[in-house]
C-alpha positions as a Python dict, from the first residue, in 0.01 Angstrom:
ca = {
    (1, 'M'): (0, 0, 0),
    (2, 'T'): (-94, -321, -177),
    (3, 'H'): (102, -639, -158),
    (4, 'N'): (125, -859, -463),
    (5, 'N'): (195, -1182, -267),
    (6, 'P'): (-7, -1466, -414),
    (7, 'C'): (16, -1660, -84),
    (8, 'P'): (18, -1409, 219),
    (9, 'R'): (28, -1688, 470),
    (10, 'S'): (330, -1852, 321),
    (11, 'R'): (636, -1934, 546),
    (12, 'V'): (830, -1673, 355),
    (13, 'N'): (617, -1406, 533),
    (14, 'S'): (589, -1567, 878),
    (15, 'K'): (821, -1469, 1164),
    (16, 'R'): (905, -1756, 1387),
    (17, 'T'): (882, -1611, 1740),
    (18, 'H'): (831, -1953, 1932),
    (19, 'R'): (1038, -1914, 2243),
    (20, 'H'): (1130, -2196, 2472),
    (21, 'Y'): (1389, -2204, 2747),
    (22, 'L'): (1561, -2513, 2614),
    (23, 'R'): (1584, -2370, 2253),
    (24, 'S'): (1945, -2378, 2112),
    (25, 'T'): (2073, -2607, 2401),
    (26, 'L'): (1967, -2951, 2288),
    (27, 'V'): (2134, -3205, 2074),
    (28, 'C'): (2012, -3522, 1936),
    (29, 'A'): (2128, -3820, 2143),
    (30, 'R'): (2133, -4047, 1826),
    (31, 'C'): (2327, -3845, 1571),
    (32, 'G'): (2466, -3522, 1766),
    (33, 'S'): (2266, -3279, 1535),
    (34, 'R'): (2080, -2975, 1697),
    (35, 'M'): (1726, -3028, 1823),
    (36, 'V'): (1492, -2762, 1696),
    (37, 'F'): (1183, -2625, 1877),
    (38, 'T'): (858, -2602, 1684),
    (39, 'R'): (485, -2534, 1762),
    (40, 'S'): (216, -2715, 1569),
    (41, 'K'): (-163, -2633, 1560),
    (42, 'G'): (-431, -2897, 1510),
    (43, 'N'): (-705, -3079, 1675),
    (44, 'G'): (-823, -2780, 1859),
    (45, 'G'): (-494, -2696, 2026),
    (46, 'H'): (-130, -2601, 2003),
    (47, 'Y'): (138, -2870, 2046),
    (48, 'D'): (517, -2805, 2115),
    (49, 'Y'): (777, -3044, 1973),
    (50, 'F'): (1151, -3063, 1929),
    (51, 'F'): (1294, -3243, 1624),
    (52, 'C'): (1637, -3339, 1503),
    (53, 'V'): (1753, -3100, 1229),
    (54, 'G'): (1999, -3374, 1093),
    (55, 'R'): (1694, -3596, 1026),
    (56, 'H'): (1474, -3301, 901),
    (57, 'Q'): (1743, -3181, 647),
    (58, 'R'): (1848, -3548, 571),
    (59, 'R'): (2208, -3482, 661),
    (60, 'T'): (2220, -3789, 875),
    (61, 'D'): (2046, -4127, 878),
    (62, 'C'): (1898, -4034, 1218),
    (63, 'A'): (1551, -4181, 1284),
    (64, 'L'): (1454, -3983, 1591),
    (65, 'P'): (1081, -3887, 1570),
    (66, 'F'): (944, -3557, 1668),
    (67, 'V'): (947, -3541, 2060),
    (68, 'A'): (691, -3358, 2283),
    (69, 'A'): (831, -3063, 2453),
    (70, 'D'): (684, -3180, 2774),
    (71, 'A'): (857, -3526, 2754),
    (72, 'I'): (1197, -3338, 2693),
    (73, 'E'): (1137, -3111, 2987),
    (74, 'V'): (1070, -3402, 3222),
    (75, 'A'): (1386, -3570, 3082),
    (76, 'V'): (1604, -3258, 3152),
    (77, 'E'): (1455, -3203, 3498),
    (78, 'N'): (1532, -3581, 3584),
    (79, 'Y'): (1888, -3552, 3441),
    (80, 'Y'): (1960, -3246, 3683),
    (81, 'R'): (1784, -3406, 3970),
    (82, 'D'): (1980, -3725, 3947),
    (83, 'H'): (2322, -3568, 3873),
}
């Protein structure tokens, strides 16, 4: 079987299988939109981040930058420890 896809590595063909235990549970503290998990590759490694979907899709004027997943995990742990 041959495929006539001019760009076999395009996002259309990729399946997003990044799993994270906080996925689908976080909301942006600045605008209330969902926080989405993503994994980036570069500089010899993989990097896990969360980003505000409201900012990404320009539905809000939110300015929250990408936040490292490690920082989010620590903030959640601190929240539950203190409450």
